[in-house]
N, C-alpha and C positions, 0 to 999 in steps of 0.2 A: 310336872315341872314345878320348880319353886319360883318364887317371885324374883329372885336374883338372876335366874337363868333367862327369864322373859325380858329382862331389861337390856336394851341396846346400849353400847357405849356411847357416851356423849361425844360428838365430833367437835373439835375445837375449830374456831374460825381461822382460816389461813391468813387473814389480814392482821398486820401488827397493830398493837394498841396505839392510841393517839400519843400516850406518854412516851412510848418507845420511838415513834417517828420524830417527835420533838427533840428527844435526847440525841438521836442520830443526826438530825439537822444541826444542832448546836455543836456537836463534835466536828462535823464537816466544816462548819464556818470557822471554828477556831483553827482548824488545820490550814485552811486557806490563808488566814491572817498570819499564821506562823511561817508558812512557806514563802509567801511573797517577799518579805524582807530578806529572807535567806537567799533567794534568787537574785535580788537586787545587789546584795552584798557580794555574791559570787561574781556577777557581771563586773562590778567595780573592782574586785580584786584581780580579775583577769587583766583588766586594762592597766593595773598598777604593778603587775608582776614584771620581772626584769630578765633581760637576756644579755649576758656579756658577750661581746664580739671582739676577739675570739674568747673561747672558754678559758677559765683561769689556768688550766693545764698548759695552754699554749700562749700564756701571757708574753707579750713582746713580739709575737709573730705578726706578720702582715697578712692581709687578705687580698687575693688576686680578684680580677674582675668576675671570674666564674664562681667565687665564693670559697675557694680552696685556701687552706692555711699554707703560707709560704714563708721562707726566711726573710728577715728584714733586708731591705735593699734590693729585693727582686724587682726587675723592671716592670712597670705597670701595676705594681701592687700598692695597696693602701695601708697606712698605719692603722693600728687597732683603734676602735672607737674610744673616745676620751672617757666615756663612762658607760655603764650598762644601759641598754635601751629599754624603755618601758613598753609594756604590751600595747599601750595606746599609740606610741610612736611607731612601733613595728607594724601594727595594723594599718596605719596610714601609709607607711612606706610600701607595704606589700600590695596596696591598692593603687600604687602609682602616685600617691599624694606628695606633698612637699617633704623635703628632708628635715629631720629634727634640727633644732638650733645648734649651730657650731659644726655641722657636718655638711660638706659639699655634696652635690647630687651624684657625682661619680662614686664617691666613697659610700654613700647611702645605697646605691645600686649594688655594689660589691657586698655590703653588709646584708642586704636583703637576700642576695644569692647564697651567702653563708647560712643565714637563718633558714632558708628553704631546704638546706642540706642537713639540718639537725636531725639526729636520730635518737631513739630511746637510750637513755643513759648519759647523754651529753648535757652539759650545763645549759639551761635555757629551753630544753626540749619540752618540758611540761608546760611552760608558759606559751610556747609556740603552738603546741597541740591544742591547748585550750582556746587559743584565738581562732583555730580552724573549726571549732565546734559550732554548729548552727544554733541560733538562739530563737 
């Protein structure tokens, strides 16, 4: 046998080098620093999103107590919201909190029922769905 055949391959240590571990730690720290502000910005934008009541396609329609869109002048129905509601206002309303400024409690309840009925593709649905996501 030759000298080359007698030599065993050198096994490499399964442990990563100190330099590699430090580089990995630095990368992880910068990722955390980058993600946290993004999450804070996302939470803030969810509370600032808007839900028109009713959707622009139904502008001028009224909302009945169950949240259905009805014709103006329908007995027991409420006029449309004077402005789109913000995510923050909707979140408070859906939790039974006070009505937004300029909206009486009965109208607010009808608007909340309308918002609960929103489905994908309807104006304001994305905002409503994001309010439902756990944080």
